[in-house]
N, C-alpha and C positions, 0 to 999 in steps of 0.2 A: 469628477467629483471632488469639490473642498468641502469636508465639514468641522466646523469648530463645536466640542460640546464642553458648555460648562469651564472654559478653559481659565484661570488664572497663573497671573504671572507677576513677579514681584522683583521690584530692584531693587537691591539691599535693605529687603526689609518693605522694602514702600511697595504696597499693588496699585500696578497701572492700569493691567487690566485683572475686576476679577467677579466671574461666570461668564464669562463674554461665548456667546453662542451664536451661530449661522452658518450658512450651507452657499453656496453656488455649485449648480450646477456645471457639470459635463460642455464647454463649447461656449461659454458664457461669457461675457467681456463685463469686467467687473474694474469700476472708478473709487479710489478713495479719495477724496478731496478735503483738505484742512490745513492750517497753518504749522512753520515747523514746530517741533516739538510736540504736539499733541498724542503723538502716539503711534502712528499710520506706519513709521517706519519698522518700531519694534512689532506691530502684529503681523508686518511682511514677513521678517526673519522666524515668526513663530512659525506661519505657513510652511518657508521656506525648509524646518526643521535647522534652523541656524541657531536659533534659542529654545529652550527644553522649560516648558511651564512646568509652575508649579504645581499644578493638578488639572484634571479635567483632559480631554482626549482630543487631539488633530490627526482628522484622518485625510490622506490624501490620495486621489487614484488607488483609492483600496487598502494601500498602506497606513501604518502608524509610527513605527520605528523611525527616529532620524536619519538612518544610513539608506532605506527603504525610499523614504520621500528625496531623499536628493537626488535620484536616479531619476526621479519621476517629472523634475523640474527644473529650468533652468531661471536662474535670475540677474537680473544688473542692477547694481546698487547704484545711490549717490556717488559712493567715491571707491572706484573700482580698486582691485588689487592686482596688482600685476607681479609676474613669477621674473627672476632673473634669469632668462630662458630667450627665444628669437621672439621675435612678434609673430611669428608660424606657429612656434609650441604654443605661447598664450593664449592662441587662438583654438590651436585642437587639443589643446591638453594632452598630448600625448599620445589621441587616436589615430586612427589610418584612416584617413577621408581618402576619396579621390579626389585633385586635383580640380576637375571641373566644379566639385561644388566647395573648396574654397575659394575659388572666382568669385563665385558666386555670391559668398558670405561676404567677402570682403567687397565686389560694388552693393551689395543690401545697405552694409553698415557706413557707405560712402568715403573710406580709406582709400581708395583704389591711386586717387589720384599724386597722396600724402607719401603714400607706399612705392611708388614711382618713383619719386625724389630720391630717393635712399641708393648709396649705390648696392646693396646684398638684399633690396627689397625687403621680400616677405620674410628671408632669411636673416635681417638685425639681429643681431644683439642686442638686448636692450641692458639686463644687469646693470649697471650702475647708471646706466643713460637715462631709465626710467624714473629717475626723477627729473631728468630733462624734458619728458615729454608734457605739452598742454594737458589741461583737464580735458578739453575735448579729443586730443590725441587716444588720451587712455579710455576714457570714455568709449569712444567710438571702436575698439581695439576689445573691449569689455561687451559690447553691444554685437560684433562679429562671433566671439566666443560661444554668446546665448543661440545665435542663428544655427550655428555649428554644432550646436549639442541639439538639436532638434528638438527638444523634449517635449510632451502631451502638455505638460503648462506653465505658460509664463508667466514669471513677477517681477514687476519694474518699481523702481523704485526712483523718482524722477531724472530717465535714464537720457536725457536729454538735456539738465541741467546745464552742464559747461560748455553746450554750444550757441553758438549764433544762431537768429531768425530761421536765414537759410539753411543750414546744415540740420537744425533742429528738425524742419516740416520734412525735410529728404530722409531724413534718420526716422522716422513719426509714419511715414507714408511706407517706407523699408518693412517696419515692425509689423506696421496694419496687416499689410500682405502676408507676411510670414506668418503672423498668426492668425489667419482669418480661419483654419481649423480646430487651433486650438482653444485651451482657457485659460481666460489672460485675467491677471488680477495686477492692478495699475496705479502706482500712489503718487500723488503730483497734489501742487498747490494751484494747478492752473487746470481748469476746469474746461478748457476751450481744448485742449488735448486729447478728450476724452468724447468729442464728438462720434455717434452712433454707438457706445457701449449699450448693453443690454442694461446696467443697472447703475446707479453712481451713490455710490455711499460720504456719509459727509461725518468728519468726527472734528467735534468739538465741545468744550466744558462737560469732557467725560462723557460724552453721549455718542453713541455710532446711530445714524437714523441712513435710511433707504429713503433717497429722497427719489427714487422714479417710484416706490409704492405708498410714501408719505406715513412712515411707521419708522417709531426709536426701535432698533432692535437690541441695543446695551445700552446702559447707564449706570456710572460707576456710585 
């Protein structure tokens, strides 16, 4: 379960959200659509515990402290950050996962064919070479990392923005299979990526509306 209770967030004293409240039930798939700059990515970062609200409360899987929330969620951002480590370490983040699980993860993220072209495969050190990766390669590593963590809540911010149509479709299909029993919030400007979702929120002109129910959730 995810719940925002009267949450206010400001950026350089400019209110982005002021008194926003809504609830997402466990296991629900919720999409948030809207044009770039409307605040949907900021909302996702608040839910993920990456941003701190000026006031109000955010509860995620029964936790309200940011440090606890981050344990409950996995996030794929539009511009993923890779660390100066190997591909394997960027995916596992230092955790000891079975090799069979890692194999499944790289297949799900559709990066095996690329990794197989590298002399050291998964153990290829990114380091200074991270800047040489394409946006699609970096994003697929981030998606593999998210799947590998296997958290109960999946937060997606334009997860396939750097992928071409065919790769995007493959990755979305894999993410949907992986997230079948998870709570999902998916931010996108492409409503067609939200087929089968339980609820679709629309963010526009200071309003957050539940298009599924036909009601305004929040109005600035």
